[in-house]
KELUM-179243 format. One line per 2 residues: number of its first residue (from 1); for each residue z, x, y of C-alpha. Coordinates in pm, 1 decimal. Last residue first. Layout:
% residues N
NUM = Z,X,Y  ...
% end
This chain:
% residues 658
658 = 31963.4,15261.5,6220.0  31881.2,15483.4,5942.2
656 = 31490.7,15524.9,6054.6  31602.2,15603.9,6370.8
654 = 31831.8,15864.8,6292.7  31561.8,16016.3,6067.3
652 = 31320.4,16020.3,6373.4  31584.9,16166.3,6597.7
650 = 31637.5,16432.9,6362.6  31275.2,16519.6,6399.5
648 = 30929.3,16552.7,6234.7  30752.6,16307.5,6483.6
646 = 30424.5,16450.8,6495.2  30442.5,16539.6,6856.5
644 = 30795.9,16646.4,6772.8  30713.7,16902.4,6536.5
642 = 30379.5,16994.8,6720.1  30650.7,17098.5,7053.5
640 = 30835.9,17296.0,6846.2  30568.8,17497.8,6682.5
638 = 30412.3,17568.3,6967.4  30083.0,17418.2,6996.0
636 = 29750.3,17365.1,6815.3  29788.3,17061.6,6615.7
634 = 29816.3,16954.6,6265.7  29594.7,16711.0,6012.9
632 = 29697.0,16405.7,5939.4  29928.8,16231.8,5679.0
630 = 30227.9,16393.3,5836.4  30576.4,16252.5,5687.3
628 = 30901.2,16021.0,5743.3  30915.0,15853.4,5443.4
626 = 31104.3,15510.3,5397.8  31273.6,15336.4,5126.4
624 = 31252.4,14989.1,4969.7  30978.2,15100.1,4739.7
622 = 31162.3,15386.4,4590.3  31283.5,15682.7,4782.5
620 = 31239.2,15956.9,4509.7  30877.0,15851.8,4358.6
618 = 30774.9,15781.6,4710.1  30771.2,16143.8,4775.8
616 = 30453.7,16209.7,4649.4  30261.9,16053.2,4896.1
614 = 30408.7,16163.5,5208.8  30197.2,16443.3,5312.1
612 = 30361.4,16754.7,5490.2  30623.1,16823.5,5735.6
610 = 30869.8,16644.0,5524.7  31146.6,16378.9,5552.1
608 = 31260.3,16127.3,5308.9  31486.9,15850.3,5376.3
606 = 31698.6,15600.0,5160.3  31801.9,15258.7,5160.0
604 = 31831.7,15165.0,4799.4  32184.7,15338.9,4702.9
602 = 32242.2,15159.3,4340.2  32053.2,15389.6,4150.2
600 = 32256.1,15679.9,4234.9  32034.3,15947.2,4389.6
598 = 32280.1,16291.3,4288.9  32464.4,16156.8,4023.8
596 = 32113.3,15962.9,3923.7  31996.1,16312.0,3862.2
594 = 32256.2,16468.9,3709.8  32256.3,16205.4,3415.2
592 = 31930.1,16222.7,3387.7  31953.6,16561.5,3309.8
590 = 31780.2,16838.9,3488.2  31417.8,16873.5,3428.8
588 = 31322.1,16635.8,3729.3  31514.1,16831.4,3976.9
586 = 31350.8,17159.6,3867.9  31001.3,17044.0,3941.3
584 = 31095.0,16870.3,4280.6  31192.4,17242.0,4456.7
582 = 31397.1,17280.5,4777.6  31517.0,16875.3,4743.8
580 = 31827.0,16859.1,5012.6  32022.2,16551.6,4965.1
578 = 32156.8,16446.8,5278.1  32443.1,16124.1,5223.6
576 = 32495.5,15897.8,5482.6  32821.6,15610.3,5507.3
574 = 32989.0,15869.2,5753.7  32702.2,15848.3,5992.4
572 = 32830.7,16107.9,6274.1  32538.9,16334.9,6200.5
570 = 32252.3,16159.3,5957.8  31982.8,16258.9,6158.1
568 = 32108.7,16628.4,6231.6  32127.5,16669.7,5903.2
566 = 31804.9,16550.8,5802.1  31633.9,16748.4,6110.6
564 = 31805.5,17070.6,5966.5  31653.3,16989.9,5615.0
562 = 31304.5,16973.3,5743.0  31256.1,17335.1,5749.2
560 = 31217.8,17343.8,5340.0  31326.4,16986.6,5229.6
558 = 31453.8,16674.1,5263.9  31615.6,16319.8,5157.4
556 = 31838.6,16101.7,5348.8  32038.4,15893.6,5156.2
554 = 32167.1,15531.4,5268.4  32518.9,15333.4,5250.3
552 = 32730.1,15548.7,5041.6  33115.8,15411.0,5102.2
550 = 33266.9,15641.7,5362.0  33305.1,16040.6,5416.6
548 = 32913.6,16093.8,5283.3  32845.0,16458.9,5094.1
546 = 32615.7,16667.1,5301.2  32403.8,16900.7,5095.8
544 = 32404.4,16684.3,4758.1  32177.5,16827.3,4555.3
542 = 31805.3,16891.8,4446.8  31587.1,17151.7,4255.8
540 = 31874.2,17268.2,4006.7  31880.3,17595.6,4074.9
538 = 31863.3,17493.3,4473.9  32228.3,17324.4,4397.1
536 = 32338.2,17631.7,4225.6  32257.9,17845.1,4531.5
534 = 32342.9,17559.6,4785.7  32690.3,17489.9,4668.8
532 = 32770.6,17889.9,4604.6  32709.7,17903.7,4942.8
530 = 32916.0,17670.9,5068.6  32822.4,17333.8,5229.6
528 = 32862.7,17300.7,5595.4  32708.8,17607.7,5645.9
526 = 32324.3,17500.0,5652.8  32205.4,17820.3,5808.7
524 = 31986.0,17752.9,6048.5  31583.2,17775.2,6032.9
522 = 31389.7,18064.4,6212.4  31020.4,17987.9,6262.1
520 = 30773.0,18179.1,5955.4  30895.8,17944.0,5668.1
518 = 30868.9,17994.0,5310.2  30687.2,17818.1,5029.8
516 = 30795.0,18000.7,4742.2  30544.8,17956.2,4416.1
514 = 30707.3,17994.9,4085.5  30527.8,18036.9,3782.1
512 = 30569.9,18003.4,3406.3  30755.2,18014.9,3072.5
510 = 30977.7,18337.1,3178.2  31152.1,18261.6,3488.6
508 = 31417.3,18480.0,3573.7  31227.4,18623.7,3857.6
506 = 31166.8,18243.6,4017.8  31511.2,18140.7,3990.3
504 = 31662.9,18412.9,4179.3  31382.6,18393.4,4420.2
502 = 31487.1,18051.0,4498.8  31812.4,18083.8,4498.3
500 = 31876.3,18361.9,4746.7  31610.7,18122.2,4972.4
498 = 31863.2,17851.8,4931.7  32114.3,18064.8,5038.5
496 = 31863.0,18172.6,5371.3  31768.0,17850.2,5450.7
494 = 31573.2,17503.8,5372.9  31431.9,17671.5,5074.0
492 = 31067.7,17517.0,4965.1  31040.5,17552.8,4565.0
490 = 30716.8,17469.7,4381.3  30774.2,17557.2,4024.6
488 = 30453.0,17542.6,3856.5  30417.9,17378.4,3483.3
486 = 30208.4,17125.4,3570.3  30016.6,17177.8,3873.3
484 = 30091.0,16817.7,4075.4  30361.3,17009.3,4330.2
482 = 30049.4,17257.8,4418.4  29889.0,16958.7,4611.5
480 = 30208.1,16867.4,4790.8  30248.1,17207.3,4901.5
478 = 29934.0,17198.2,5059.8  29904.8,16891.0,5241.5
476 = 29972.3,17008.6,5544.9  29915.7,17346.8,5529.5
474 = 29891.5,17475.1,5925.3  29662.4,17742.6,5927.3
472 = 29361.5,17563.0,6020.8  29585.6,17286.7,6200.4
470 = 29669.5,17542.3,6459.3  29715.4,17861.8,6500.4
468 = 29995.3,17757.5,6831.7  30244.6,17622.7,6547.9
466 = 30299.2,17767.0,6237.1  30586.5,17546.8,6251.4
464 = 30307.9,17295.8,6090.1  30420.9,17424.8,5757.5
462 = 30464.5,17677.7,5501.2  30392.4,17979.0,5709.1
460 = 30468.6,18161.5,5395.6  30347.9,18226.1,5018.7
458 = 30561.8,18425.2,4772.1  30373.5,18350.4,4432.5
456 = 30601.4,18450.3,4137.2  30385.9,18518.2,3822.4
454 = 30587.6,18452.5,3471.5  30286.7,18345.8,3297.2
452 = 30305.0,18004.7,3102.0  29926.7,18017.9,3030.9
450 = 29882.4,17664.9,3180.0  30033.9,17761.0,3529.6
448 = 29910.1,18084.8,3508.4  29576.3,17943.0,3480.5
446 = 29665.6,17675.4,3772.7  29780.0,17947.7,3992.2
444 = 29445.0,18135.3,3911.0  29262.4,17839.8,3970.3
442 = 29433.4,17760.7,4304.4  29412.5,18139.6,4441.2
440 = 29178.6,18018.2,4716.5  29360.3,17691.6,4769.9
438 = 29704.4,17894.3,4844.8  29569.9,18025.2,5162.4
436 = 29728.3,17747.2,5347.1  30041.2,17906.3,5236.9
434 = 30007.4,18281.8,5412.9  29963.7,18563.7,5185.6
432 = 30195.9,18720.0,4892.0  30166.7,18827.8,4526.2
430 = 30454.6,18904.0,4244.6  30402.1,19064.7,3923.3
428 = 30660.6,19138.0,3683.3  30552.1,19470.9,3497.1
426 = 30509.3,19518.3,3106.5  30359.4,19217.9,3003.8
424 = 29995.8,19288.0,2990.0  29972.0,18858.7,3016.3
422 = 30145.8,18961.3,3350.9  29956.2,19224.4,3466.1
420 = 29615.3,18999.5,3389.0  29791.6,18697.9,3603.6
418 = 29881.2,18927.2,3856.6  29489.4,19045.6,3865.7
416 = 29405.9,18700.2,3899.9  29626.6,18580.8,4196.3
414 = 29512.1,18888.4,4364.1  29160.9,18857.2,4315.9
412 = 29165.6,18488.7,4469.2  29372.4,18653.0,4773.3
410 = 29109.0,18890.4,4833.8  29165.9,19023.0,5201.0
408 = 29337.3,19396.4,5031.2  29499.2,19375.0,4788.6
406 = 29742.5,19634.8,4853.1  29990.9,19658.8,4597.5
404 = 30362.1,19779.0,4671.0  30511.6,19940.8,4341.6
402 = 30402.4,20264.7,4356.5  30400.9,20448.2,4022.5
400 = 30016.7,20524.7,4039.5  30063.9,20744.8,4357.0
398 = 29723.9,20968.6,4427.5  29500.7,20670.0,4270.6
396 = 29704.9,20406.7,4494.5  30025.9,20180.0,4416.5
394 = 30225.4,20205.8,4747.1  30601.0,20332.7,4757.9
392 = 30891.8,20135.9,4635.9  31123.1,20287.2,4925.5
390 = 31136.4,19975.9,5050.2  30979.9,19692.1,4846.1
388 = 30716.9,19463.0,5058.6  30716.4,19112.7,5073.1
386 = 30741.1,19007.5,5452.0  30472.6,18762.7,5424.2
384 = 30366.8,18865.4,5780.5  30393.2,19233.9,5793.6
382 = 30258.9,19270.4,5438.3  29987.9,19055.5,5562.2
380 = 29658.0,19217.4,5395.4  29666.5,18995.8,5049.2
378 = 29938.1,19121.1,4920.9  30145.7,19275.4,4672.7
376 = 30472.0,19300.2,4456.5  30625.2,19493.3,4135.1
374 = 30908.5,19396.1,3930.5  30955.1,19685.9,3635.4
372 = 31271.5,19823.4,3795.8  31471.9,19449.4,3791.5
370 = 31788.4,19569.1,3943.7  31675.2,19749.7,4279.6
368 = 31375.6,19539.1,4309.7  31657.3,19241.3,4335.4
366 = 31793.6,19361.7,4668.4  31449.7,19416.3,4824.4
364 = 31349.9,19093.4,4724.8  31638.6,18924.6,4892.7
362 = 31612.0,19094.6,5210.8  31199.5,18985.5,5211.4
360 = 31286.4,18657.7,5119.0  31557.8,18608.9,5405.0
358 = 31258.0,18722.6,5668.6  31005.8,18497.6,5500.3
356 = 31340.7,18231.5,5530.8  31334.6,18255.4,5896.4
354 = 31684.2,18342.0,6000.8  31977.2,18133.6,6143.5
352 = 32287.2,18198.8,6260.4  32639.8,18039.6,6120.7
350 = 32781.7,18030.2,5781.7  32727.4,18402.5,5728.9
348 = 32489.8,18501.4,5454.6  32618.3,18598.5,5108.2
346 = 32474.9,18899.6,4877.8  32252.7,18937.8,4682.9
344 = 32302.1,19106.9,4361.2  32556.0,18859.9,4180.1
342 = 32198.4,18608.9,4250.1  32056.3,18798.8,3984.0
340 = 32303.7,18775.5,3703.6  32322.6,18374.6,3770.9
338 = 31917.2,18358.8,3772.6  31930.4,18532.3,3447.3
336 = 31702.5,18817.8,3319.1  31537.4,18829.8,2980.5
334 = 31191.8,18981.7,3047.3  31172.9,19105.1,2692.1
332 = 30863.0,19345.9,2768.4  30992.8,19489.3,3093.6
330 = 31382.4,19559.8,2942.2  31228.6,19682.3,2651.5
328 = 31045.3,19967.7,2882.5  31345.9,19993.0,3102.3
326 = 31553.7,20086.0,2809.7  31257.3,20319.8,2656.4
324 = 31268.3,20503.8,3045.0  31632.4,20565.0,3002.8
322 = 31618.1,20691.4,2668.4  31356.0,20919.7,2738.7
320 = 31399.1,21198.2,2439.5  31474.9,21003.2,2182.8
318 = 31222.9,20720.4,2287.8  30960.1,20942.7,2327.9
316 = 30999.2,21119.9,2002.4  31049.1,20729.3,1857.4
314 = 30694.0,20661.3,2031.9  30511.1,21000.0,1893.1
312 = 30602.8,20845.4,1548.4  30468.0,20526.2,1635.8
310 = 30125.4,20674.7,1722.9  30079.1,20809.0,1362.0
308 = 30154.6,20458.9,1235.1  29901.9,20308.2,1467.2
306 = 29659.7,20498.3,1298.7  29779.7,20458.1,978.2
304 = 29759.7,20096.2,1074.8  29385.6,20077.8,1200.4
302 = 29266.5,20295.1,886.7  29460.7,19977.6,679.7
300 = 29253.9,19755.3,852.4  28946.6,19948.8,866.9
298 = 28953.3,19923.7,442.3  28988.0,19560.9,489.8
296 = 28717.9,19526.0,738.9  28468.7,19691.2,481.7
294 = 28595.4,19484.5,187.0  28557.6,19179.3,366.5
292 = 28200.6,19251.3,489.9  28103.6,19366.2,111.7
290 = 28246.5,19089.8,-12.4  28044.1,18831.8,190.7
288 = 28147.2,18632.9,480.1  28007.1,18245.5,464.6
286 = 28171.5,17981.1,696.1  27918.5,17744.1,508.7
284 = 27681.7,17790.9,218.9  27357.6,17616.6,113.1
282 = 27155.9,17914.2,136.2  27291.8,18253.2,118.1
280 = 27277.2,18431.8,487.8  26983.4,18661.4,491.2
278 = 26938.8,18608.3,905.1  26633.7,18375.0,822.8
276 = 26792.8,18157.7,587.0  27117.7,18137.9,837.4
274 = 26822.6,18023.2,1096.6  26682.8,17764.7,877.5
272 = 26995.0,17593.5,859.6  27105.0,17637.3,1170.0
270 = 26795.3,17441.2,1379.1  26988.9,17196.2,1464.5
268 = 27249.3,17405.9,1642.7  27039.1,17588.7,1858.5
266 = 27071.4,17386.2,2162.2  27482.2,17401.3,2150.9
264 = 27548.4,17571.6,2451.6  27304.2,17878.5,2629.4
262 = 27032.2,17878.7,2380.7  26844.4,17572.8,2554.3
260 = 26853.6,17852.7,2868.4  26581.6,18044.1,2674.0
258 = 26574.3,18397.3,2505.9  26652.2,18249.1,2169.2
256 = 26575.4,17891.5,2128.9  26360.0,17847.8,1840.8
254 = 26382.4,18124.1,1698.8  26745.1,18111.8,1616.4
252 = 26877.9,18452.4,1487.5  26904.9,18590.1,1849.3
250 = 27106.7,18318.3,2104.8  27053.3,18506.6,2410.3
248 = 26898.4,18868.4,2352.8  27046.2,19110.0,2504.1
246 = 27026.3,19373.3,2794.8  27392.7,19560.4,2785.6
244 = 27472.2,19628.1,3114.0  27748.7,19868.6,3068.0
242 = 28008.4,19880.3,3326.5  28288.5,20160.4,3377.7
240 = 28558.6,20212.2,3625.7  28553.7,20508.5,3834.2
238 = 28785.9,20778.1,3873.3  28683.2,21025.8,3622.4
236 = 28821.3,20954.0,3310.1  28523.0,20990.7,3069.8
234 = 28595.2,20955.1,2743.5  28624.8,20615.3,2727.6
232 = 28310.2,20542.9,2902.5  28140.4,20787.0,2666.2
230 = 28271.8,20640.5,2325.9  28162.2,20280.6,2474.8
228 = 27792.9,20400.4,2564.6  27765.6,20577.7,2270.5
226 = 27869.3,20279.2,2023.0  27649.8,20034.8,2199.9
224 = 27307.8,20235.2,2180.4  27389.0,20300.8,1820.8
222 = 27424.3,19929.8,1756.2  27139.5,19839.8,1910.4
220 = 27140.4,19475.4,2058.6  27244.1,19557.3,2353.0
218 = 26956.4,19753.6,2458.3  27157.7,19978.9,2731.7
216 = 27214.3,20000.0,3103.9  27482.3,20255.4,3257.0
214 = 27704.0,20192.3,3538.4  27944.6,20413.6,3676.3
212 = 28167.4,20201.4,3912.5  28240.4,20342.4,4262.3
210 = 28170.8,19994.6,4485.4  27844.0,20122.1,4562.6
208 = 27764.2,20216.5,4167.9  27826.2,19852.8,4091.4
206 = 27553.9,19721.9,4305.0  27317.6,19945.7,4233.0
204 = 27348.1,19874.5,3840.8  27369.2,19540.3,3909.7
202 = 27025.2,19550.7,4135.6  27011.1,19162.5,4263.0
200 = 26784.4,18892.4,4156.7  26970.9,18603.1,4142.6
198 = 26932.5,18226.7,4115.3  26635.8,18135.9,3952.3
196 = 26614.1,18491.4,3808.5  26875.6,18368.9,3550.3
194 = 26656.1,18121.1,3357.4  26762.1,17803.2,3386.3
192 = 27064.2,17583.4,3377.9  27296.0,17772.4,3177.0
190 = 27238.5,18093.7,3330.0  26994.6,18345.3,3132.4
188 = 26861.7,18677.9,3168.3  27041.4,18810.7,2911.9
186 = 27267.6,19088.0,3017.1  27586.6,19036.7,2849.0
184 = 27774.8,19265.2,3109.6  28038.6,19471.4,2905.1
182 = 28301.0,19600.9,3173.2  28527.6,19880.7,3101.8
180 = 28827.0,19978.4,3259.0  29048.9,20244.0,3207.0
178 = 28905.4,20408.3,3511.8  29099.8,20210.7,3763.6
176 = 28980.4,20421.9,4083.1  29170.5,20181.0,4302.6
174 = 28881.6,20139.8,4513.9  28659.9,20019.4,4210.4
172 = 28908.3,19787.3,4117.0  28976.9,19637.7,4431.9
170 = 28585.2,19567.9,4440.0  28530.1,19421.8,4119.0
168 = 28814.2,19239.2,4185.9  28652.4,19061.2,4486.3
166 = 28318.2,19044.6,4310.4  28459.8,18893.2,3999.6
164 = 28673.4,18590.6,4244.0  28318.1,18524.8,4407.4
162 = 28206.8,18414.5,4085.7  27833.5,18576.5,4010.0
160 = 27960.2,18794.9,3771.7  28151.9,18593.1,3572.7
158 = 27807.7,18324.8,3548.2  27560.8,18623.8,3479.9
156 = 27793.9,18701.2,3171.8  28104.7,18901.3,3073.2
154 = 28257.5,19123.3,2827.8  28587.0,19285.6,2906.5
152 = 28733.9,19580.9,2770.5  29078.9,19773.8,2857.8
150 = 29131.8,20106.3,2769.0  29441.1,20256.1,2591.6
148 = 29623.4,20576.1,2627.8  29951.4,20487.4,2652.9
146 = 30255.5,20667.8,2438.3  30149.6,21072.9,2569.7
144 = 30459.6,21261.6,2498.9  30558.2,21578.2,2627.1
142 = 30453.1,21609.9,2975.0  30582.1,21252.1,2981.0
140 = 30393.1,20891.4,2951.7  30618.1,20615.8,3119.8
138 = 30589.8,20561.0,3465.3  30227.5,20692.8,3500.4
136 = 30112.3,20547.7,3202.1  30245.7,20192.2,3310.2
134 = 30129.7,20200.6,3671.5  29745.8,20285.6,3500.2
132 = 29798.6,20014.1,3243.0  29939.8,19733.2,3498.7
130 = 29631.0,19783.2,3678.6  29362.0,19775.4,3380.4
128 = 29533.6,19457.9,3262.0  29478.2,19340.2,3612.7
126 = 29170.5,19389.7,3667.7  29094.6,19260.4,3305.4
124 = 29264.4,18966.0,3490.4  28990.6,18949.9,3754.7
122 = 28709.8,18960.4,3518.2  28851.5,18700.7,3306.0
120 = 28876.0,18472.4,3579.1  28506.7,18507.7,3686.1
118 = 28381.6,18197.3,3528.6  28666.5,17923.4,3454.0
116 = 28670.1,17997.8,3041.4  28983.8,18263.0,2983.8
114 = 29327.7,18235.8,2873.3  29435.0,18599.1,2831.0
112 = 29476.1,18838.9,2540.6  29356.7,18670.6,2262.9
110 = 29445.6,18829.5,1937.4  29685.2,18581.5,1737.6
108 = 29546.7,18232.3,1926.9  29738.2,17971.5,2116.4
106 = 29950.0,18136.0,2365.4  29654.5,18344.7,2501.8
104 = 29395.1,18055.8,2494.1  29020.9,18085.5,2433.1
102 = 28815.9,17788.9,2513.5  28731.6,17540.5,2309.5
100 = 29014.0,17562.3,2096.8  29057.8,17758.6,1754.7
98 = 29447.0,17775.3,1668.8  29344.1,17397.1,1545.4
96 = 29594.5,17092.6,1663.0  29263.3,16900.8,1797.7
94 = 28962.0,16985.7,1627.4  28745.2,17207.3,1891.7
92 = 28648.3,17504.2,1570.8  28839.3,17347.5,1258.6
90 = 28622.4,17585.3,1073.9  28760.8,17896.3,1247.3
88 = 29103.6,17772.9,1126.6  29015.8,17728.9,759.9
86 = 28822.3,18108.4,772.6  29194.3,18218.9,882.5
84 = 29336.7,18362.3,1198.5  29583.7,18620.8,1165.9
82 = 29400.0,18912.3,1248.0  29171.6,19109.6,1004.8
80 = 28852.8,19241.2,1158.8  28634.8,18915.6,1047.9
78 = 28891.2,18661.5,1211.5  28897.7,18791.5,1484.3
76 = 28570.3,18906.4,1521.4  28469.5,18529.1,1438.3
74 = 28713.0,18380.6,1688.1  28629.4,18602.1,1960.7
72 = 28244.4,18539.6,1939.5  28313.6,18127.4,1870.9
70 = 28472.8,18145.0,2225.4  28173.9,18168.8,2429.6
68 = 28256.5,17948.0,2665.8  28522.2,18223.6,2752.0
66 = 28270.0,18459.0,2934.6  28574.0,18653.7,3023.7
64 = 28624.4,18766.5,2667.8  28928.9,19044.9,2729.7
62 = 29000.0,19292.3,2476.3  29267.1,19523.2,2567.7
60 = 29316.3,19857.3,2399.0  29618.7,19875.2,2214.8
58 = 29882.1,20105.2,2285.8  30121.3,19872.2,2284.9
56 = 30079.4,19681.9,1987.1  30092.1,19316.6,2030.1
54 = 29835.1,19248.5,1775.8  30038.4,19404.2,1462.1
52 = 29861.4,19344.3,1172.3  29541.8,19333.2,1354.1
50 = 29586.1,19699.4,1449.5  29403.5,19795.2,1747.8
48 = 29174.3,20077.6,1947.4  28848.4,19933.5,1931.3
46 = 28558.2,20148.8,1837.1  28439.1,20069.7,1498.2
44 = 28423.3,19699.1,1316.9  28567.2,19543.9,1620.5
42 = 28405.7,19692.6,1916.5  28098.8,19772.5,1732.5
40 = 28028.0,19416.2,1510.9  28111.9,19246.6,1816.0
38 = 27848.5,19424.6,2039.8  27623.7,19361.7,1773.1
36 = 27683.4,18974.3,1784.9  27595.2,18977.4,2155.1
34 = 27350.9,18724.1,2142.0  27463.1,18533.1,1881.3
32 = 27814.6,18450.4,2004.2  27663.1,18466.0,2342.4
30 = 27380.0,18170.4,2335.9  27620.4,17962.2,2083.3
28 = 27800.6,17725.8,2322.9  28063.9,17462.4,2226.9
26 = 28024.2,17141.0,2087.8  27872.6,16938.7,1785.7
24 = 28183.0,16999.2,1570.1  28006.1,17126.2,1228.6
22 = 27709.5,17238.9,1408.3  27914.2,17469.6,1620.7
20 = 28111.7,17598.4,1363.6  27843.4,17665.2,1160.1
18 = 27658.3,17856.2,1377.2  27958.6,18063.6,1533.4
16 = 28010.9,18158.7,1144.1  27693.8,18234.3,1102.5
14 = 27645.6,18467.4,1387.6  27964.6,18682.0,1289.2
12 = 27759.2,18660.4,893.2  27466.7,18839.3,1107.7
10 = 27700.8,19084.1,1315.3  27862.9,19146.0,993.6
8 = 27519.9,19255.0,784.4  27441.3,19468.7,1066.1
6 = 27780.3,19650.3,1059.3  27742.8,19722.3,715.5
4 = 27413.5,19848.9,768.7  27508.3,20044.6,1056.3
2 = 27833.6,20217.5,911.3  27953.9,20397.2,1192.7
% end
């Protein structure tokens, strides 16, 4: 390792961060300055990557969990030759740039996942590591190893303190994800104060107790960093690795280094003198020396050559394993068609009834046979959420090809880990729990929507129909609260055929997540409309379930378990149309012509019914309409009694139509 050159590169990376933060008067200098040597060793020596092909299958995945330090990754992506120009670096936090305030996977080449909310990146890294273990077991053969990469995450005190990280770390240790390396930027500082104000635990002891290897190093020592990384990569002993790097926050700005003031932009006013102290040319901005440019240009060529040698192995593997190669290509492309997936699901009888969680379990298993890269997990609730893949096996250290993931009672980590798997793009992940616990998952769900990840949430026990478990488990506000997240499709099917389309829609989507809200209680099959009508209508988000047989007088809208009440309340009223609305988001994306066909503007008399808060329904019923909802918490009693007590009945619909 060329220590002299990499030390120079570290200081020039510090200069880039200083200039960027000073220019926009915004951002966080502490981590980019304090961890510059870590960046130098990773991007200048140890990281297995090819900047010319940022999505190389066997690359190491680097995750900056402490996303507030985004100038760290932007500086090193630029220096090491990724497609991120110095002009883009200089436009840090400027509208329209590829260097936003926190790293976004869809915005910047080389950024593996969207980070910023602390702890999420650690959860994502565990998801990447889980995906890596599963993929290596699935695709490597005795003759050809095509996957041998590592997952490396850089995190700070804030990440480690967040509960999602602790959940994910425990999962990683239990499942022996020894391809995971966590670098802890341990600098004794949090945003408000010195870290001792809020923590005094022995990090090494905690991680060791959870099945990790832990080592503490001087975090600004190039040789110590390299030694720790090389040891971590070589030691496949069934234990993830944490490198506790004792760094100096804000290193390079003496006025704030080592203090809480160094965390944000507090040191920006000292930039000129700091750059001089680092040996950077006076009066220059966004400076990179010819020596550093030449070093990384040469390294880029070496990395491309390593990638080229790997390509030879990959081609030989593809020729020897055409079926595996086909599966891998399909997983990476993920171009399933909802219509094609629906062909794999047998139609249900016109009569009868079933809980949509039970129908969902059957549907999932039909689709799992056709999508070999589909995996699923549950937060200790497989027996209730019914999303277990039969004959899929359970993922474990001794069975890494298992398709069922036992997350334990770790809803937040489950969602963050699913995000990591989706970012990696080798599997199609889904996770399950009770709908009311979506709030434990919400930050991860929001990031999946922001980052356009194809994650499916199979959330059951979707209403006051939960019954005796009472208001703590009756999610009256949850569905509406999820519907307001942009780019999240929330589908609440009203029977088994709608459930079939809901799953097909979810597993065919590649531009964002889908949440399926499924019932615990049995729902009658709505056989008055054909299976094709219900399936096609669900894919459009809303459709005419019961067509009026006389001039249109009123429209009843419903979703999920309340569709049956809408149908019952409209019975015997020839001028009433019943519209099933399983997914607001899908319906709103349809053409204006289709939406007006389903909900003609001429019909002002409208009634909506849903066992939840009423607010979001007004956009469909209009100011002259009525909403039968539940704008309060639930009741502990048998589900049918709760529905009746709270007025969620066919009789209530009939009365509103009178």
